[in-house]
C-alpha positions, 0 to 999 in steps of 0.5 A: 961394832961387831964385824962379821966375815962374808962368805960367798957360795955360788951355784952355776949349773948345779956346781959349787964354784967357790966359797971365798971369805971377805969381810963381815961374817957369813954374808953367804950367797947362793945364786941359782944361775943358769944359761938362759935359752934366749942366749942360745937363740943368738947368732952362733953363741957356741964359741962364747959359751965355750970360753964362758965354761973355760972361765968357770973351770979356771975360776974353780981351779983357783986361776982367777986371773985366767978365768977373767981372761976367758971371760974377756974372750967370751965378751969379745964374741958376745958383748951382751952376754949377762952371765959372763959379766956376772961371773967376771964380777965374781972373779974380780971380787975375789981378786979384790977389784970390788969397783970392777965387780960392781961395774960388771954386776951393773952391766949384767943387770942392765942386760937381764934384771931378773937374776936374784943372785946378781943382786945378792952378789952386788949387795955384799960387794956394796957392803964391803965398799961400806954402802950398807944402805945400797946393800939393803936395797940389793938384798930387797930386790933379790927377795922380791925376785925370790922370796925363798932365798935364805942367803939373801935374808941372812945377808940382809940380816947381817947388814941390818945388824951392821946398821944397828937394827938388831931386831931387824937383823934377828927377824931376817936371820930367823927367816933364813934359818927357817928356810934353811931348815925346810930345805934340809940345809942343816949346816947353814941352819946351825950357822945362822942360829949361831949368828942369832945367839951372838947378836942376842948375847949383848942384850942378855948381859945388859938385862942381867946387869952383868 
């Protein structure tokens, strides 16, 4: 079966952190993720936030192992800091520690289950681990929290294609393309259109008898 490469794009506080390539084409993700005011209400969270941002900066600069060290420090100060588990999960994923990433995403969700981006990240990690049905469940949850999340539609479409549900894949990818177009994200739009055409090509040859 045709395999696509996954591309992850994460936004935090409005800054693109990275776009690592993993293993199934363009399982893109954008997570609109912000430090919540509830965190600021905790006792003296400032030092943990400093380590958190240092972790982000180190990840951005390519020092993924250093980023994990910073996140570990933040968690020593605040063990119930969901954003740190989420970000550490992304760093672990980049290093190839997919099971460790899943554990961090699970912990982040247990602390705050309302971030669609975490489900999207856990979904493509499950995809990479071969748990395609689990990935679909995560993309479904991300979309229930944010119905206008084009990356989640794109990801679910790619996973549906991997499961052999070609029509479901085309439906999801078409929705993703329309949302990208509405959001004036033309590069993403064209990328998804190209994916749709690649999925349709085998049917074209079959109908043409080629």
